[in-house]
C-alpha angles and dihedrals in degrees: 000000000000090000087071089069096048107279120130122231090256090049089054093047091053093047095047090048090053091049090054096040111028126196097033132147125238090251091054092050092047091054092046097051096034097244131130118264091242091053091050093046090053091050092048090053091053092046092050092049091051093047099250097112136035129194126227114242091232130032097022094251120153131227126199119225120229108280096230094049093044093048095045091050091049093048090051091049091047090049092054090047092051092048090051090049092051091052091048091049091051091052091047092049090055090062092060130074120280094250090062092052099050127071119246089251090060094048100050130023139171122225117203126198133038094257091048092050091050090049091049091052092049090047090052092051093047091045093055115098105171111014144015121190119191136185103198126201135127143306105067132198092207140029117282094243093048094063090048091061093057090045092051089056091050093050089047089059092057098256120147115244123191122179132186111200130202112224090243088060088076095052091085115090110262096010096110092048091048089052091051090049089053091051090050088053092052109276116141108223136187137172126228124185093218112044102167100199146346113274139170123186122187119203089333088282108091131029132195120204123177112229094223132065096195139026123025118349099235101145136039143174123237115203128192099160102124096217092051093045090050090052091051090049089052090051090052093048091050091051091045091059090051097044126097116238113252108238111245096228109172108249121235096040119131107215119213124223109276136045094344094058090044089055092051091043088056089051092052095045087055089063095058091234120163122257094254092054094046092049090051092052091049095042094234136114123269089243092054090046091054092051094048091045092053091048090048093051091050093048091050095043089236121150096203145008093267092060089047090053090053088052087055091059092045092050092051109038091171088069086074091062 
């Protein structure tokens, strides 16, 4: 049993022999248990260090301590040593990156269920204090207007919000108007033709990535691993540099036929929206839209919509702000 507290089998034999035959020398014990004198002397040294054996001042005889007292003293000493080791390990861990201090379960998690994904997104937005980065594309776990409410609260607290929209994000009724409202409230928005996935990053510390690119968003990945989150932030920043600023046209206006509608048409062309959606936003027919788009491209000397969109940015430098 004494081996459970760090004694070897030889240590235990020597100690038990001394308990049975007190006041013996190391040579006597060696003879009694059939071990070499050197082996017994080494065992005695360990037992003395641990408090199980004491030596007489004269004569070199050995005395065994009471087992309960010796074991209790050793347990108390080991407890103190373990507590000191724990404190040292904590100080040591603080010198290493966060990802080495957290368990895998804390760094990456999976959220299942449409309601759970929506709640996780809202929690991420409410948890952000300084910055929210978003790659926006369908599908959505919540209504378009619902996410705008949480973002409005975030912008109202002075946080910076930057969003990169896929053109198809504006195909949903009301989506373009909601984006313009967000811009008016302070969001910085751009459009990118190739948004690879949905993504939200709060304060560059936690990221949320839906696990589906189409259909209903009913599962998502939460990431807190600093190195992974940093890589996702870098992806966002690269796309931000490539994206086209979304013109901050004030929602609710009713453009008239002429230069004003051409300006707004330029703004909508810059988003990459489909004809049906652009016609709906302008309140004109698809046929009329086609005619005005052709005229606009000709007037600008643009060969395609992309070039026209670039003209929109050049015509309104303040959109880049």
